[in-house]
Each structure stands twice: as C-alpha cells, then as structure tokens.
C-alpha positions as CSV (number, residue, x, y, z in Angstrom):
1,X,38.3,63.9,92.5
2,X,37.3,66.6,90.0
3,X,33.8,66.4,88.4
4,X,33.0,68.5,85.3
5,X,29.6,68.3,83.7
6,X,27.9,69.6,80.5
7,X,25.1,72.0,81.0
8,X,22.3,73.7,79.0
9,X,24.0,77.1,78.6
10,X,22.1,80.3,78.0
11,X,23.6,82.2,75.0
12,X,22.8,85.4,73.3
13,X,20.7,84.9,70.1
14,X,23.1,86.3,67.5
15,X,20.1,86.5,65.0
16,X,18.7,89.2,67.3
17,X,21.9,90.9,68.6
18,X,25.5,91.4,67.8
19,X,27.7,89.6,70.2
20,X,30.3,92.5,70.2
21,X,27.6,94.9,71.5
22,X,26.2,92.8,74.4
23,X,29.1,91.0,76.1
24,X,31.2,92.7,78.7
25,X,34.5,92.5,80.6
26,X,34.2,90.9,84.1
27,X,32.1,93.0,86.5
28,X,35.2,94.1,88.6
29,X,37.0,95.3,85.5
30,X,34.3,97.6,84.3
31,X,35.1,101.3,84.8
32,X,32.5,104.0,84.9
33,X,33.4,105.0,81.4
34,X,33.2,101.4,80.2
35,X,29.8,101.0,81.8
36,X,28.4,104.1,80.0
37,X,29.9,102.8,76.7
38,X,28.2,99.5,77.2
39,X,24.9,101.1,78.0
40,X,25.0,103.0,74.7
41,X,26.0,100.0,72.6
42,X,22.8,98.0,73.0
43,X,19.7,97.9,75.2
44,X,20.5,94.2,75.7
45,X,24.1,94.7,76.9
46,X,24.8,92.5,79.8
47,X,26.1,95.3,82.0
48,X,22.4,96.1,82.8
49,X,22.3,92.7,84.6
50,X,25.9,92.4,85.8
51,X,26.3,95.9,87.1
52,X,23.0,97.6,87.6
53,X,22.6,101.1,89.0
54,X,21.1,102.0,92.3
55,X,18.2,104.3,92.1
56,X,16.4,106.7,94.4
57,X,13.6,104.9,96.3
58,X,15.2,101.4,96.1
59,X,13.9,99.0,98.7
60,X,14.6,95.4,99.7
61,X,11.9,94.3,97.2
62,X,12.7,96.7,94.4
63,X,16.4,97.3,93.7
64,X,19.1,96.8,91.1
65,X,19.1,93.0,91.7
66,X,15.4,92.6,91.2
67,X,15.7,94.8,88.1
68,X,18.5,92.4,86.9
69,X,16.2,89.4,87.5
70,X,13.3,90.9,85.6
71,X,15.5,91.9,82.6
72,X,17.0,88.4,82.5
73,X,13.5,86.8,82.4
74,X,12.3,89.3,79.8
75,X,15.3,88.7,77.5
76,X,14.7,84.9,77.8
77,X,11.0,85.3,77.0
78,X,11.7,87.6,74.1
79,X,14.3,85.3,72.6
80,X,17.2,87.7,73.1
81,X,18.7,84.9,75.2
82,X,18.3,81.3,74.3
83,X,18.7,78.2,76.5
84,X,20.5,75.4,74.7
85,X,18.3,72.4,73.9
86,X,21.0,69.9,74.9
87,X,23.6,69.8,77.7
88,X,27.0,70.8,76.2
89,X,30.5,71.6,77.1
90,X,31.8,74.8,75.4
91,X,35.1,75.1,73.6
92,X,36.6,78.6,73.6
93,X,39.5,80.1,71.5
94,X,40.8,83.5,72.2
95,X,43.1,85.1,69.7
96,X,45.0,88.2,70.6
97,X,48.1,90.3,70.4
98,X,49.9,90.0,73.8
99,X,50.4,93.4,75.5
100,X,53.8,92.2,76.7
101,X,55.1,92.3,73.1
102,X,55.4,88.6,72.7
103,X,53.4,88.6,69.5
104,X,50.1,86.9,68.5
105,X,48.7,84.3,70.8
106,X,45.8,81.9,71.0
107,X,44.5,80.6,74.3
108,X,42.3,77.5,74.3
109,X,39.8,76.6,77.0
110,X,36.9,74.4,78.0
111,X,33.8,75.8,79.7
112,X,31.9,73.4,82.0
113,X,30.0,73.1,85.2
114,X,32.6,72.2,87.9
115,X,31.5,70.6,91.1
116,X,32.0,72.9,94.0
117,X,34.5,72.0,96.8
118,X,35.5,73.8,99.9
119,X,39.2,74.9,99.9
120,X,40.2,72.4,102.5
121,X,39.1,69.5,100.2
122,X,42.0,70.2,98.0
123,X,40.3,69.8,94.7
124,X,39.8,73.5,93.9
125,X,42.5,75.8,95.2
126,X,42.8,79.6,95.6
127,X,45.8,81.9,95.5
128,X,44.2,85.2,96.7
129,X,42.2,86.4,99.6
130,X,38.7,87.8,99.2
131,X,36.8,90.7,100.5
132,X,33.3,90.7,102.0
133,X,31.8,93.6,100.0
134,X,32.2,92.1,96.5
135,X,30.9,88.8,97.8
136,X,27.8,90.4,99.3
137,X,27.1,92.1,95.9
138,X,27.6,88.9,93.9
139,X,25.4,86.7,96.1
140,X,22.6,89.2,96.0
141,X,22.7,89.1,92.2
142,X,22.9,85.3,92.2
143,X,20.0,84.9,94.5
144,X,17.9,87.3,92.4
145,X,18.7,86.0,88.9
146,X,19.4,82.3,89.7
147,X,22.2,82.4,87.1
148,X,25.9,82.9,86.7
149,X,26.8,85.4,84.0
150,X,30.6,85.6,84.7
151,X,33.2,83.0,84.3
152,X,35.5,81.5,87.0
153,X,38.9,81.2,85.4
154,X,40.6,78.0,86.5
155,X,43.9,76.4,85.6
156,X,44.9,72.7,85.6
157,X,48.2,70.9,85.2
158,X,48.5,69.2,81.8
159,X,46.9,65.8,82.0
160,X,48.1,62.7,80.1
161,X,45.2,63.1,77.6
162,X,44.1,66.4,76.1
163,X,40.6,67.2,77.2
164,X,39.9,69.8,74.5
165,X,37.7,68.7,71.5
166,X,38.4,69.5,67.9
167,X,35.4,71.5,66.6
168,X,34.2,70.7,63.1
169,X,31.5,73.2,62.5
170,X,31.3,77.0,62.6
171,X,31.4,78.6,66.0
172,X,28.1,79.3,67.7
173,X,29.4,82.8,68.6
174,X,32.2,85.1,67.7
175,X,32.9,88.3,69.5
176,X,35.7,90.9,69.5
177,X,36.2,92.5,72.9
178,X,37.3,96.0,74.1
179,X,40.9,95.1,73.7
180,X,40.7,93.5,70.2
181,X,40.6,89.9,71.5
182,X,38.7,87.6,69.2
183,X,36.6,85.1,71.1
184,X,35.1,82.1,69.3
185,X,32.8,79.7,71.1
186,X,31.6,76.2,70.0
187,X,28.9,74.0,71.7
188,X,30.2,70.5,72.2
189,X,27.3,68.0,72.5
190,X,29.0,64.9,71.2
191,X,28.8,62.3,74.0
192,X,32.2,60.8,73.2
193,X,34.0,64.2,73.3
194,X,32.3,65.0,76.6
195,X,33.2,61.7,78.2
196,X,36.8,62.1,77.0
197,X,37.1,65.5,78.6
198,X,35.5,64.3,81.9
199,X,37.9,61.3,82.1
200,X,40.9,63.4,81.2
201,X,40.3,65.9,84.0
202,X,39.0,63.4,86.6
203,X,42.3,63.4,88.6
204,X,43.0,67.1,88.1
205,X,43.3,69.9,90.6
206,X,41.9,73.2,89.6
207,X,43.7,76.4,90.5
208,X,41.7,79.6,90.5
209,X,43.3,82.3,88.3
210,X,40.5,84.8,88.4
211,X,37.1,84.7,90.1
212,X,37.8,84.0,93.8
213,X,34.9,86.2,95.0
214,X,32.5,84.5,92.6
215,X,33.6,81.1,93.6
216,X,33.1,81.7,97.3
217,X,29.7,83.2,96.4
218,X,28.8,80.0,94.6
219,X,29.8,78.0,97.6
220,X,27.7,80.1,99.9
221,X,24.8,79.8,97.5
222,X,25.2,76.0,97.4
223,X,25.1,75.8,101.1
224,X,21.9,78.0,101.2
225,X,20.2,75.6,98.7
226,X,21.2,72.6,100.7
227,X,19.8,74.1,103.9
228,X,16.5,75.0,102.2
229,X,16.0,71.5,100.6
230,X,14.1,68.7,102.3
231,X,16.5,66.3,100.7
232,X,19.6,67.8,99.1
233,X,20.4,66.5,95.6
234,X,24.1,66.0,95.2
235,X,23.7,66.7,91.4
236,X,21.5,69.8,91.7
237,X,22.7,72.7,89.5
238,X,23.6,74.7,92.6
239,X,26.2,72.0,93.5
240,X,28.3,73.3,90.5
241,X,29.8,76.5,89.3
242,X,30.5,77.5,85.7
243,X,34.2,77.7,85.0
244,X,36.6,78.2,82.1
245,X,39.3,75.6,82.3
246,X,42.8,76.3,80.8
247,X,45.9,74.1,80.7
248,X,48.5,76.0,82.8
249,X,51.1,75.1,80.1
250,X,49.0,76.5,77.3
251,X,51.3,78.7,75.1
252,X,48.5,81.3,75.0
253,X,48.5,81.8,78.8
254,X,49.8,85.3,79.5
255,X,50.3,86.9,82.9
256,X,51.0,90.6,82.9
257,X,52.9,92.5,85.7
258,X,51.0,94.9,87.9
259,X,53.2,97.9,88.9
260,X,52.7,100.2,91.9
261,X,52.9,103.9,92.6
262,X,53.3,105.3,96.2
263,X,51.9,108.7,97.2
264,X,50.7,110.7,100.2
265,X,53.6,109.7,102.4
266,X,54.2,112.3,105.1
267,X,57.8,113.2,106.0
268,X,59.1,111.1,103.0
269,X,62.8,111.7,102.6
270,X,64.1,110.3,99.2
271,X,67.7,110.4,100.3
272,X,67.1,108.6,103.5
273,X,64.9,106.0,101.8
274,X,67.7,105.2,99.4
275,X,70.1,104.8,102.3
276,X,67.7,102.4,103.9
277,X,67.2,100.4,100.7
278,X,71.0,100.0,100.4
279,X,71.1,97.9,103.6
280,X,69.5,94.9,101.8
281,X,69.4,95.8,98.1
282,X,71.9,96.8,95.5
283,X,70.6,100.0,94.0
284,X,71.7,100.0,90.3
285,X,71.0,103.3,88.4
286,X,69.3,102.9,85.0
287,X,69.3,105.4,82.2
288,X,65.6,104.9,81.2
289,X,62.4,103.0,81.9
290,X,63.1,100.9,78.8
291,X,66.6,100.0,79.9
292,X,65.4,99.2,83.4
293,X,62.6,96.9,82.2
294,X,65.0,95.1,79.8
295,X,67.4,94.5,82.6
296,X,64.6,93.1,84.7
297,X,63.2,90.8,82.1
298,X,63.3,87.1,83.0
299,X,65.2,87.7,86.2
300,X,64.3,86.5,89.6
301,X,63.9,88.8,92.6
302,X,64.4,92.0,90.6
303,X,62.4,95.1,91.3
304,X,62.4,98.3,89.3
305,X,62.1,101.7,90.9
306,X,61.5,105.3,89.8
307,X,62.0,108.1,92.3
308,X,62.6,111.9,91.9
309,X,66.2,111.3,90.9
310,X,65.6,108.7,88.2
311,X,65.3,104.9,87.6
312,X,67.0,102.1,89.5
313,X,67.1,98.4,89.6
314,X,66.8,96.9,93.0
315,X,68.5,93.5,93.6
316,X,68.4,91.8,97.0
317,X,72.0,91.4,98.3
318,X,71.1,88.9,101.0
319,X,67.8,87.1,100.9
320,X,68.5,85.5,104.2
321,X,68.7,88.9,105.9
322,X,65.1,89.5,104.7
323,X,63.8,86.2,106.0
324,X,62.9,87.5,109.6
325,X,60.5,90.0,108.0
326,X,58.5,87.1,106.7
327,X,58.2,85.2,110.0
328,X,54.5,86.1,110.4
329,X,53.6,86.0,106.7
330,X,52.0,83.2,104.8
331,X,54.1,80.2,103.5
332,X,56.4,80.9,100.5
333,X,56.0,84.7,100.5
334,X,59.8,85.0,100.8
335,X,60.0,83.5,97.3
336,X,57.8,86.0,95.5
337,X,59.0,89.2,94.0
338,X,55.7,91.0,94.8
339,X,56.0,89.9,98.5
340,X,59.6,91.1,98.7
341,X,58.4,94.5,97.5
342,X,55.4,94.5,99.9
343,X,57.1,93.2,103.0
344,X,60.8,94.2,102.5
345,X,60.2,97.7,101.1
346,X,56.6,99.0,101.4
347,X,56.0,97.7,105.0
348,X,59.5,97.6,106.5
349,X,60.8,100.9,105.1
350,X,57.7,103.0,104.3
351,X,55.3,101.7,107.0
352,X,52.6,100.6,104.5
353,X,51.3,97.4,106.0
354,X,48.5,95.2,104.9
355,X,45.9,97.3,106.5
356,X,47.0,100.4,104.7
357,X,47.3,98.5,101.5
358,X,43.6,97.4,101.7
359,X,42.7,101.1,102.4
360,X,44.5,102.0,99.2
361,X,45.5,105.4,100.7
362,X,49.1,105.2,99.5
363,X,49.4,102.6,96.8
364,X,47.8,102.5,93.4
365,X,48.1,99.7,90.8
366,X,49.0,100.1,87.1
367,X,49.2,97.7,84.2
368,X,51.0,100.2,82.1
369,X,54.6,100.9,83.2
370,X,54.6,104.3,81.4
371,X,51.7,105.6,83.4
372,X,53.3,104.6,86.7
373,X,56.6,106.3,85.7
374,X,54.9,109.4,84.5
375,X,53.2,110.0,87.8
376,X,56.5,110.3,89.5
377,X,57.9,112.5,86.8
378,X,55.0,114.9,87.2
379,X,55.2,114.8,91.0
380,X,51.8,113.1,91.4
381,X,53.5,110.1,93.1
382,X,56.6,109.9,95.2
383,X,57.7,106.5,94.1
384,X,57.0,103.8,91.4
385,X,57.9,100.2,91.6
386,X,58.0,97.8,88.7
387,X,57.6,94.0,88.7
388,X,58.1,91.1,86.4
389,X,55.0,88.9,85.8
390,X,54.3,86.3,88.4
391,X,55.1,82.9,87.1
392,X,52.2,80.4,86.8
393,X,54.2,77.8,88.6
394,X,54.5,80.2,91.6
395,X,50.7,80.5,91.6
396,X,50.5,76.7,91.7
397,X,53.1,76.4,94.5
398,X,51.4,79.0,96.6
399,X,48.0,77.3,96.2
400,X,49.5,73.8,96.9
401,X,51.0,75.2,100.1
402,X,47.6,76.5,101.2
403,X,49.0,80.0,101.1
404,X,47.7,83.2,99.5
405,X,49.6,85.8,97.5
406,X,49.6,89.5,98.2
407,X,46.8,91.5,96.5
408,X,47.3,92.3,92.8
409,X,49.9,89.7,92.3
410,X,48.6,88.3,89.0
411,X,46.9,89.8,86.0
412,X,45.9,87.0,83.6
413,X,45.3,88.3,80.0
414,X,42.9,88.3,78.3
415,X,40.0,88.4,80.7
416,X,37.0,86.1,80.1
417,X,33.9,87.8,78.7
418,X,30.8,87.8,80.9
419,X,27.7,86.6,79.1
420,X,29.5,84.5,76.5
421,X,27.8,81.6,78.2
422,X,25.3,81.9,81.1
423,X,24.8,79.1,83.6
424,X,21.1,79.0,84.6
425,X,20.8,77.2,87.9
426,X,17.2,76.1,87.3
427,X,16.9,72.3,86.7
428,X,17.8,71.2,83.2
429,X,14.1,70.3,82.6
430,X,13.3,74.0,82.8
431,X,12.9,76.0,79.6
C-alpha cells in the first residue's frame, strides 16, 4: 500500500534570490559548461551543493561533500533557504513547448514524501538498472547534508479520484529553466486536500521514470539509519524519499527518443553490414532524414538508419526469427524497439554487447537526430540509428514484469529542477 506524506520542505527565499538563478537541472544532466554557467549566475546556485568540485588536499574529513554540508547549513542560517513552518504537499505545474513539435504542453504533478519500499515489495517499481559509481557519490552527499535536493520522478496509473489540488493563491515559487520551461510551485497545507491526495493514491503503484540511482541511495540510507537506531521509528524522515508524482496519462507527459551513433568499429564493411541486415530486416531507402523520421512516426518496431550511402528505414521481416537472440535477455525485451536495435543489430551484427555498451567505446547517445546524422555525414561516426519514443505503457509493462529496459531507453521531458523543494531529513521539530 502506497504511503505519501506532507513534509516541511526547504525552499529558496525568493525575497533574497531569484529562483531562475539558483535552481539547476538534475545532477546527472549538468554538463561542464552548464556547471560553469550556474556558478556565475549566483553565489547561492544549488550546483555548489549538488555537484561540488574536488580540490587539492581533500581528505575524508574535508572534501566536496563536507563543503556542501557547510554551505547548506550557512544558507539556512542566513535565510537564503527557509524551512516551511507547516508540513505541506507541493503542487507543480510545468509549462513548455514540446521538443517533438507537438506544441505547448502543461505537466501537472504532486511533490510528497513517499514511503520507501524495496523493489521486491511491488509498491515502487524500476525500469532501469543502476551503476555503483553514481550511487556512491549520491549517498556520500546525502550522508553529509542530511537532505535530498533532487526529485525522484515517479508515475502512477490514473486513480478513480484525482489527487491533485486546485491552488487558489499565487505560487510560492516561479522559475524558468535552461530550456524555457516555466515551473510554478504551490505549497498545499490544507488538511482536506492532503487527505484527499493520500486516499486517492493509497492503492497506487509508483513507477520510477527518472531517479533510479537516487532512489536506491535513499533505500541504502534508510537501512543505515535503521541499523544505527536503538529502536527504529517507522515514521522517521529517513523512511521516506521526496518524489514528484505524475499521472502516466497526463497529456503533458512527454517522452523523447534517444538516438545512437556507432564509431570506432575496426574492419567495418558497410556493404557486408547491409547484407547481414537484409536477413531479418527490410532495408527501405529514404531520401532524407525528415522523410525517414516521418515514415517512422507512430510505427511499431521501426528503426531508422544513416550510413555512408544514405538513410534507410529498417523494418523486421520476421520477429519470430529474432526471438532466439532474446533467450538470455530480460522479459519482454523482444517487444521493445530499443532492445531490437541493441540485441538484433548492435550485438548480433556489430559485436557491441552489454559490456561494450557500458564502456561507451562505440556507442554515443543523442537527443537531436540532426546531430547524429551529421556525424555520419562528416565521417565522425560509421552509423547512426534513430528510434521512436518509448511508450509509457511499455515502461509500465516492463516494470510490472520485474524486467529492466536497455540503457537510455527513455528520456522524459522536461526534467525536474533540483532545489525547487529540498527534503530535509531532520525531524519535523527541527528548525
């Protein structure tokens, strides 16, 4: 049974700082260029906490995590950050122009503390694998600061009753992010609205869209807190994780495709590769990138390709003939376009298996199709492959089957700003 709770969030004091200048994209989406830009925007930009720099002479007792802790405490003391007086849920609206050309959108969400559950409990479900290095980084920051600055993005199937409140007052915070997305946040302290949201989502399952590493970090931190306590409190703040909850049928929910380029293949023979492709795929030449993407749009099991000779649409001629390739793969992979590309083409024909994918020696990922195509045209890549967006229902089906998707299968847009609400894990009695 799902358990969501209000909490005394920590918010930037917009009388002291401009929200646009202090909030950031999620830590794993911040490039070196973005980081430098954030540092110049404001001395209080969250990047100083979320993505601190290592310095010469760092030790176990003095390092980027302890510096983040000290900054967080100073900003609280100085009033740059304020902790809400009352527990609240937070209602979020994100207005944006969708990069897929589908026009203006609005995505609505509820931010709450969600009770942590192991994957095998079936209340919160993943669709991606995680890596140890990012988790080690996030738990070191969590231990130091005792707070969660970034959001876990969770989806839920539409319940019988809408859990979202109708805000009446002006938003507590408005911020426009790096991509022109307008974020408006309201604090919901009305007991009736909070109870209605809790009851509406009590029977829900939550599916993680983004934030798998941070969720597993929160689980590990919870277990550390339990082990350290004389008598673990089932309602202690560490038993929960801050999450942004979105209805998976929300019309503002956008998933973008992630395209692939392939490079550094030794002894690659384009003509032989096309001959191999033709055994299980119809290879249909396309006059341009635009025509190819239009032919793919809305189709199932269609993969676009760019090689040295031009563009082509790849259409499996016999899916059953590909099934033996998936014998050792996770459940339902044979139903996914991205897995058909990874298993049926990258691995079976080019020798790029899961180990080589993790090493990122051959495959690079792109949101923009023009960038991927251009690299082949200029000879910087040998191949480019283009995909349709992964359907949200495929995410749900994979998670329900206790399976995981190949890496870079989903790109939910827009991302959730770090620092829009901070979850301080000190008791609610703390200042």
